[in-house]
C-alpha positions as CSV (number, residue, x, y, z in Angstrom):
1,M,189.2,78.7,30.7
2,N,192.4,80.9,29.6
3,D,192.4,82.9,33.1
4,W,196.0,81.8,33.1
5,L,197.1,83.9,30.0
6,P,196.4,87.4,31.4
7,R,198.4,86.5,34.6
8,L,201.3,84.9,32.6
9,T,201.2,88.0,30.4
10,E,201.4,90.3,33.2
11,V,204.3,88.3,35.0
12,G,206.2,88.2,31.5
13,E,205.8,92.0,31.0
14,R,207.2,92.6,34.6
15,L,210.0,90.3,34.1
16,A,210.8,91.9,30.9
17,E,210.9,95.4,32.3
18,E,213.4,94.2,35.1
19,W,215.6,92.5,32.5
20,T,215.8,95.6,30.3
21,S,216.3,97.9,33.2
22,A,219.1,95.8,34.3
23,R,220.9,95.6,30.9
24,N,220.3,99.4,30.3
25,P,220.8,101.4,33.1
26,R,219.0,105.0,32.4
27,K,221.5,107.7,31.3
28,G,221.3,111.0,33.3
29,D,222.9,113.2,30.8
30,L,220.3,112.8,28.2
31,P,217.2,114.9,28.1
32,S,213.7,113.3,28.2
33,S,211.5,113.4,25.2
34,H,209.4,115.9,27.3
35,E,212.2,118.4,27.3
36,L,213.0,118.3,23.6
37,R,212.3,121.4,21.7
38,A,209.1,121.6,19.7
39,S,209.1,122.3,15.8
40,D,206.5,124.3,13.8
41,A,205.6,121.0,12.0
42,D,204.7,119.6,15.4
43,R,202.8,122.6,16.4
44,E,200.7,122.3,13.2
45,R,199.8,118.6,14.0
46,I,198.5,119.8,17.4
47,A,196.6,122.5,15.9
48,Q,194.7,120.4,13.6
49,V,193.6,118.0,16.2
50,L,192.4,121.0,18.1
51,Q,190.7,122.5,15.3
52,D,188.8,119.2,14.5
53,A,188.0,118.7,18.3
54,H,186.4,122.4,18.3
55,A,184.6,121.5,14.7
56,D,182.8,118.3,16.3
57,G,182.0,120.0,19.5
58,R,184.4,118.5,21.8
59,I,185.9,121.8,23.0
60,T,184.3,125.2,22.9
61,L,185.6,128.3,20.9
62,D,187.0,129.6,24.1
63,E,188.8,126.5,25.0
64,L,190.2,126.3,21.4
65,E,191.6,129.8,21.7
66,E,193.1,129.1,25.0
67,R,194.8,125.9,23.9
68,L,195.9,127.7,20.7
69,G,197.7,130.4,22.8
70,V,199.4,127.8,24.8
71,L,200.3,125.9,21.7
72,Y,202.1,128.8,19.9
73,S,204.0,129.9,23.1
74,A,205.1,126.4,23.8
75,R,208.7,125.4,23.5
76,T,209.1,121.6,24.5
77,L,207.2,118.5,23.0
78,G,205.9,117.9,26.7
79,E,203.9,121.1,26.6
80,L,202.6,120.2,23.2
81,A,201.6,116.6,24.3
82,T,199.4,117.8,27.3
83,L,197.1,119.7,24.7
84,T,195.4,116.8,23.2
85,G,195.6,114.1,25.9
86,D,191.7,114.3,26.7
87,L,190.9,114.5,23.0
88,L,192.2,111.2,21.3
89,P,193.0,107.6,22.6
90,A,196.6,106.9,23.1
91,D,197.1,105.2,19.9
92,Q,195.8,108.1,17.9
93,Q,197.6,110.9,19.5
94,P,199.6,113.4,17.0
95,L,202.5,113.1,19.3
96,T,203.8,110.3,21.4
97,L,206.1,110.7,24.3
98,D,207.1,107.4,25.9
99,D,210.5,106.2,26.9
100,R,209.3,103.0,28.4
101,P,210.4,99.4,26.9
102,V,208.3,98.1,24.4
103,S,207.1,94.3,25.4
104,A,204.9,91.9,23.2
105,I,204.3,88.9,25.7
106,F,201.9,86.4,24.0
107,K,200.6,89.4,21.8
108,K,201.6,92.1,19.0
109,E,202.5,95.5,20.1
110,Q,203.6,98.4,18.1
111,R,205.0,102.0,18.3
112,G,204.8,104.4,15.6
113,G,203.5,107.6,14.1
114,R,205.1,110.9,15.5
115,W,207.1,109.4,18.5
116,V,210.4,110.2,20.0
117,V,213.0,107.6,19.9
118,P,215.4,107.4,23.0
119,A,219.1,106.7,22.4
120,E,218.4,103.3,23.8
121,L,215.3,101.3,23.7
122,G,214.5,98.0,25.2
123,V,212.4,95.6,23.4
124,T,211.1,92.4,24.5
125,A,209.1,89.8,22.3
126,M,208.0,86.5,23.9
127,F,205.7,84.5,21.8
128,G,204.6,87.7,20.3
129,T,205.6,90.6,17.7
130,T,207.1,94.1,18.3
131,T,206.7,96.5,15.4
132,L,208.7,99.8,15.3
133,D,208.1,102.2,12.8
134,F,210.5,105.0,12.2
135,R,209.1,106.6,9.0
136,D,207.5,109.6,11.3
137,A,209.8,109.3,14.2
138,I,212.0,111.8,16.1
139,L,215.4,110.3,16.8
140,Q,217.2,111.6,19.9
141,N,220.4,110.3,18.5
142,R,222.0,109.8,15.1
143,R,222.7,106.2,16.5
144,V,219.8,104.5,18.3
145,V,220.5,101.2,20.1
146,I,217.6,98.9,20.3
147,N,218.3,96.1,23.0
148,A,216.1,93.3,21.8
149,T,215.2,90.1,23.7
150,L,213.3,87.7,21.4
151,V,211.9,84.6,22.7
152,F,210.1,82.7,20.1
153,G,209.3,86.2,19.1
154,G,209.9,88.7,16.3
155,L,211.0,92.2,16.0
156,E,209.8,94.3,12.7
157,I,211.4,97.6,12.0
158,H,210.0,100.2,9.3
159,V,212.5,102.8,8.2
160,P,212.4,105.6,5.8
161,E,215.0,106.3,3.3
162,D,218.7,107.0,4.0
163,V,218.4,105.0,7.7
164,E,220.6,102.0,8.1
165,V,220.0,99.1,10.2
166,I,222.5,96.6,11.7
167,R,222.0,93.8,13.8
168,V,224.7,93.0,16.5
169,A,224.6,89.3,17.9
170,K,227.4,88.3,20.1
171,D,230.7,89.2,18.1
172,R,229.0,89.3,14.8
173,T,227.5,92.4,12.9
174,A,225.2,92.4,9.9
175,K,223.6,95.1,7.7
176,L,219.8,94.3,7.5
177,T,219.0,97.2,5.1
178,K,219.9,96.7,1.6
179,Q,219.7,100.3,0.2
180,P,222.8,102.4,0.3
181,T,222.7,105.4,2.8
182,E,225.0,108.6,2.8
183,A,227.9,109.2,5.0
184,G,226.6,110.5,8.5
185,A,223.0,108.9,7.9
186,P,221.2,107.7,11.1
187,V,222.0,104.1,12.2
188,I,219.5,101.8,14.1
189,E,221.7,99.1,15.9
190,V,219.6,96.1,17.0
191,R,221.5,94.1,19.8
192,T,219.7,90.8,20.2
193,S,219.7,88.3,23.0
194,N,217.2,85.6,21.5
195,F,216.1,82.0,21.5
196,V,214.6,81.4,18.2
197,G,213.8,85.0,17.4
198,E,213.4,86.9,14.1
199,V,214.3,90.6,13.3
200,K,212.8,92.0,9.8
201,V,213.2,95.4,8.2
202,K,211.1,96.9,5.8
203,E,212.5,99.7,3.7
204,P,210.6,102.0,1.2
205,P,210.8,100.8,-2.5
206,K,214.0,101.7,-4.2
207,R,213.6,104.7,-6.4
208,K,214.2,104.5,-10.3
209,R,217.0,106.2,-11.6
210,R,216.2,109.1,-14.3
211,K,217.5,108.6,-17.8
């Protein structure tokens, strides 16, 4: 009965990718998310997944030792991400490396957890909602540009403390975060092309000042 909906969604996603690609040509001078240097905190995240996988019998002791050896000698995030690819579903991975645009066509789509945010990210929401959670994200740039196309859709952004979000539509710029930020704090710039679209920002609760 609703056989047309999957086909319409597929066409919409393909058009969204082509539209985003045309608006935002890929910059060759920026490193990919796979090339970024890994931190000790990211290694510990991966190590915990490997240890849990051994504890419940998904990998043997030899496999655990082999993967831990690779883990602690790895230099890039790309090397880390390969170690858990066969252990958890994509939405449960401890590290997400995905530079592709985010599209929600007649559905809800989200990106969050520990993920690498490229300097520019394309977002499309057509009769759907896209959620971007930056609270545990790795920002490639101090200023991130989100090129959002909203057609009767919404974009919801979650940010940690001391991150500013602004919206640029035509010649108008508006600050969407309410809490003050320090000089040099990261800025997320949302550039919108929309037809009845909405951008919402969720911030952490304001801390009470000590007397």
